[in-house]
N, C-alpha and C positions, 0 to 999 in steps of 0.2 A: 504494500500500500504506500502510495506516495503522499508526502506532506501537501502536495498541490492538488490532490484529487478530492472530488466530492465525498468519496467514502471516508476520507480522513476527517473532513469537517462534520460528518455525521457521527463518527466513532468518538471523536474527542469530547464533545459535550456530554455524550452518554456516559463515557468512562469517568468524566469529572463528576457528573451528578451521582452516579452510584458510589464513587469514592467518597464523596461528601456525606452520604447517608450511612455508610457503613461504620461500625465501631472501629477504633484504631487498630485493634488486634487482627481484624480481618482485611485490612486494606492491602497489605503486601500480597496476599493471595489473589485479590481482585486485580492488582496491577500485573501480576504474572499472567493471569487469564487474558487481560486486555493486550498484553505484549504478544502473547501467542496468536491472538486473533489478528492483530495488526500485521504480524510477520507472515502468517499463513493465509491471509485474506484472499489473495489472487492466485497463489500457488501453494496449496496445502502441503504438498510433498516436501517443501522447504523445511517444514517442521520436523521431518524425520532427521535431517542433518543437524538441525539445532538440538534435537533431543539426543542424538548420538554424541555430539560434542559435550553436551551438558553431563550426560552419564559418565563419559570418560573423565572429564575434569573433576567431577565430584568424587568418583571412585579412587582415582589416583591421588587426589588431594587428601581424602580420608586416610589412605594408606600412609601418605607422607606425615600425617599427624600422629598416626598410631605407632609406626615402626620407629625404633630407636637406633638400630644399627646403621651407621653411615653408608655401608656398602649397599644395603637393601634400599635405603632412602634414595641413594643416587640411581639405583636401577629403576625404581618407580618413576623418578623424575625423567630419566632418559626414555623410558617407555612412553609416558604420557606426552611429553614434548615431541618426541620423535614421531609418534603416530599423528599428532596434530599437524606437524610440519609436512609429513608425507602426504596427508590428505590434501593439504593446501597446494603442495607442489603438483600432485596428481591432477587436481582440477585445473590448475593454471597451465601446465605444460604437457599433461598426458591426454587431455581431452582432444578428440580429433577435430571437432568444430564447435561453434558457439552454442549449439544445442546442448552440449554437455559441459558448459562453463559452470563455474562455481555458483551456488545460490547467492542471491543478493545479500551483501553484508557478511558473507562467510569469512573472509579474511579478517574482518574487524572483530568478530567474536572468537575466532581462533587466536588472534593476538591477545585478546583478553584472557582466554583460557591458558595460554602459555604463561602470561604474567602471573596468573592465579597459582599455577603449579610451582613456578620458581619462588614465589613469595611463600607458598606452603613449605617448600623445601628449606627456605631460610627461616622458617617459623615466624613469619611476619604477619600472618593472618590473625584476625581477631578470633577469640575462642568461640567454639560452638557455631561454626559456619555450616548450617544445615543445608540439606538438598534444595529446599525451596528458596533459600537466600542465594545459593549459588546459581540456581536456574534464573532467578530474577536479575542477578548481576550480569549474566550473559545475555539475557533476552530483553532487557529494559528497552521498550520500543522506540523512544525518541533517538537513542544512540545506536541501535543495532545495525542500521544500514551503512553508516559512514562515520561513526564515532561521535564524540571523542572517545578515545580508548582509555577507559577508566581503570584504576587499579583497585583490586579487591580490598586491601587494607584501608583505603580511604572510603570506598563506596559501600561496602557491606555494613558498617555501623550505621550509615545514614538510612539504608534500606530497612534495617531492623528497628530504627527509632520510630517514635510516634510521628508519622508524616502528617503534618498539618500546616498548609501554606499560610503565611502571614499576609496582611494586606499589601505590604511592600513587595513581597514575592509575586503576588497576583498581578500587580501593576507592571512590575519589571518583566515578568514572564510574557504578558500580553504585548508589551512594547517590543521585546526581542522577537517574538513570533511574527509580528507585523513587519519589522525591519528585515528579518530573514526572508520573508516572502517577497518583499520589495527587491532585495538582492537577487533572488532567484528568478521570479516570473517577470519582473519589470526590467532589471538590468541584464542579468546573464542571458535570459532567453530572448531578449531583443538584440543582443550582440551575436548570438549563436548563428542566425542565418547568414550574416555577413561573413563570419569566420568560416562556416562550413563551405560556403560557395567558393571562397578564395583558396582554402587549403585543398579543395577538391579539384582544382585546376591550376596548380602551381606553374606548370609550363606555359600557360596561356594568359594568366593574369598579368596586369601591368605592375611595374615596380611599386607604384603608389598603392595599388590594391594590396600587394604583398606586405608592404610596410604597415599599412593600416591594420591588416589582419593580425600581425604580430602584436601590436598594441591592444587590439580589441580582444584577442584571446587571453592576454595577460589579465585583463579585467573580467572576462567571462569566467575563467576557471576560478578566480578568486571569489567572485560573487556567488557562483554556483556552490562552491564548497563551503565557504564561510556562511553563506545563507542557510545551508543545511544545519551547520553547527548552531547558528543563532536560534533557529527553530527548535532544535533538540534541547538546547539549554532553556529556552523560554517555556516549552511545553513541560519540561521537568519541574521548573519552578511553580507551575500551576498546581502541581501535586506536592509541593513543599520539598522537592529534592533538588539539591544544587549539584550541577556537573562542573567539571573544570573548564577553564577558559582554553579555547583551542586556536583562536586567531587573535592577534593583537596588532592590527593595522600594519600588515607586513610590508606594504610598499612604502612605508616611512622608515624602513630599516636603513642604517648607515653602513652596513657591511653585509656580506653574504653570511658570515658567521652569525650575526645578529638575526638575519632573516630566518635561517633554518633552526636556530637553537631557541629563539625567544619569541618569534612572531608567527611563523607559518606552521600549521598542523602541529601544535606544541605537544600534544599527547603522543603522536607518533615519534617525534624527535626525542622525547624523553624515554620512550619505549626502547628505541634503538640505542640510546645512550646507556640505559641501565641494564639492558639484557643482551647487548652485543658489544658496544664500544668499550665499556668498563671491563666486562669479563675478558675481552681481548688484551687488556692491559692499558687501555686509554692512552693517556699522555705520560704515564709513569715509567714506561720501559724504554726511554730514549727517543731521540728525534726521528730516526728512521722508522722505528716501530709506530710512532705516533702518526707519521705520514701514511703508512700502510693501513693502520686502523681507520683513519679518516676515510680513505678511499674505499675500504671494504664496506663501511657503513653506507656510503652513497651508492656503491654498486649494488649492495643488498636492497636498498630502497628502489633502485632501478629494476632489479629482478622482481620485487614485489609488484611494481606497477606493470611489468611485462606480463606475458601470457595472454589469455583471452580477455584483455582489458580494453581500455579506450585506445583505439588505433589498431587493435588486433595484434597477432603474433608478429614479432620483429625485434630489431635491435635498437629501435628509436629510444626506448626507455633506458637502455644501458648507456647509450651515448649521453642522454640527459643526465643520468646519475654520475657518469664519469666526468662530464663537463662541470657539474657542481662540485665534485670532489677536487677537480683541478683548481677551481676558484678558491677552495679552502686551502689547498696547498700554497697558492700564491699569497693568500692572506697570512698563513703561518710564516712563510719565508720573509715577508716584508714587515711583519709586526714589529721587530726591533727597530727598523728604520723609521716607521711612523711614530713609534714611541719617542725616539730621540728628536724627531722633528717637532712633535707636540711640546716636548720639554723646552726646546729652544724658542718656539714661536707659540706660546700659550694663548695669546689673544687671537691669533689667526685660527688656531685649532678649535677654539671655543666660539668662533664667530658664526652667525646664522648663515652667512653666505657659504662658508666652507661646509657646514652641516648639510645645507641644501644640495650642494654639489655632490657630496657623498651619497645622499639619498637618490639623486637622479642617476648617478653612475651605477649604484647597486641595482636599481630598478632595471636598467638596460642590460646588465649582466644576466639577471634573472629572466628577463623577457627573451633574450637570445637563447637561453637554455630551453624555455618553453616551446621554441620552434620545433625541437625534436620530440618534445612531449606530445605535440599535436599532429605533427606531420605523419602522413600515411606510411612513409618509409624514410630511411636515412638519406636515400638519394633525393627525395623531395625536400627534405630539410636543407641539405647542402645546396640544392638548386635554388631554393628560395633565398638563402643568404647570398649566394653568388649573384643572383639577378639584382638584388637590392644594392649590393656592393658595386656592381658594374655601373649602376645608374646614380651612385651617390652624389657625384658632382652636379648632376642635373635635377636632383630631387626637389630642391626649393622651387624651381620653375615648374616642374611637373605637378607638384602639389597644388600650386596656384591655378593651374590650367585644368586640373582634373574635374570632371562633371560630378561633383558631390550630390548626393540625393538626400531626400528627407530622412531616410533611414540612418544615414551617416550623421545628420544633424541631431537626430534623437539620441543616437549612441553617444555622441560627444557631450550632449547636455546631461545625460545620465552619469557619465564618467565624472564630469565636473561636480555634479551633485554628490556623488560618492566621495570624491577627494575632499570636498568641503566638509562633509560630515566627519570624515576620518581625521582631518586636520584639527577641527575643534575637539574631537574626542580625544586626541592625543594630549591636548593641553589640559582638558578636564572632561571626564566622562559625559557623553552627550545626554544620557538619561538622568544624571545628576543635575545638569543644566535645566532639563525639562521639569524636574521635580521642584526646582527653585523658581521656575518661571511663573509669570501670571497665568491665571486660569485660561484667559482668552488665547494666549499663545500655545498652551498645551492642547486645547481643543482644536486650534487651527492646524497644528502639526498632525493631530490625529485624523482630521478630515482630509488634509492634503495626502497623507499616506493612503487612506481609503480610496481617494480619487485616483491616485496613481495605480493602485492595484486593479481598480475597475476599468480604467480607461486604457492604460498601457500594459497591463498584465497579459501575458500569453499563457493561458490555462489549458494547454494541450497535453497535460500529463507527460511532459518531457522529463526523462529520468535525470536525476542528479548524476554528474559525471563520475563521482567517486563511488557510487553504488556498484559500478562495473568492476571495481578492483577487489 
């Protein structure tokens, strides 16, 4: 079931109404039933895979809690994690065609299951994590399709607590839900046709169209993915449950390291840090090992995106991952140089102009990498960049002469709106500003949001991009 479908807008009020009427002790059971209904609504067989992962995670987790011998605990961990990873790899790389691709959200709840087992092995889980709590942890419907990837030690206590939303949570949840829908159906889905058309004919599109598509896709994928997260966090707040922040205005990052570690898909970045990068030795095993570990993490991320995901089978995601790993190598190599320069020129390093320059430069590095994320093949990605590069000197003139359409004007206006909101949000959270604003301004913002959803929203049940991973 999609967040943008009519079914969801019928299920959500019903789930909230029953939730409000039930005694606190019965609410977790109701949320589990609602989550299963949400996940299996259109394809009930998906519940079989969710049930299998749930049983495996709970059984191995229970053994990890009961067994004391380190050897046997390590065996149970290897068995559980190995089977989960094998299933994920089988779906992604062993399926002959898209009909046998992984169920929606499979990799997200597999990642949650892996972290559950590792935390159980580390004895970091809260006591008495029962089967129902484990099932709800994996199946919680707002996050199951595309995250955030929550950790059991943080989420399980919240699920077992008396869930009762406060008035502030209800207001913030509604606002996040609305803003997430704007990001998805108003911004991302209005950019998508322009992006799809150009990336579908790289050899024939003009350099201006190709350049515009690179920028438009950068904002499409951000609004699509962060829009899902905003909706997931907002819906969870309506039930009194807080999920972790997953995006923090990523295109205001001043370095690639900041982009990936602090602003984009934060839950996945921390997952790779805690369950891959640090176990590999992190930055503690010497400079060469650090470089290798960094690249392994980004290549692993590329492998996760590859398979029968967005763009199909191919090496594009590996190029995307390796390119971002190369950025991090360059950042690590030049870090001492920049530190010395900042110490000698502190006023310049702290100036707004320099910070803005860093933001713009970082954005273009990330946008360049997104080319291979979106391209249908590595050849298409290189061809796109070559054609833009060959016309670089003429681009200012070509941009002015290009016959821009109303769709392009709408896309530009939506991106400007997004950037304005993000800029204000960076300085002070936008919802805090609204809470302190006069009533007429709050109501005006609400009506403007509703108008955008009704007039500009594309409600054709287009899937969220990351559901395919």
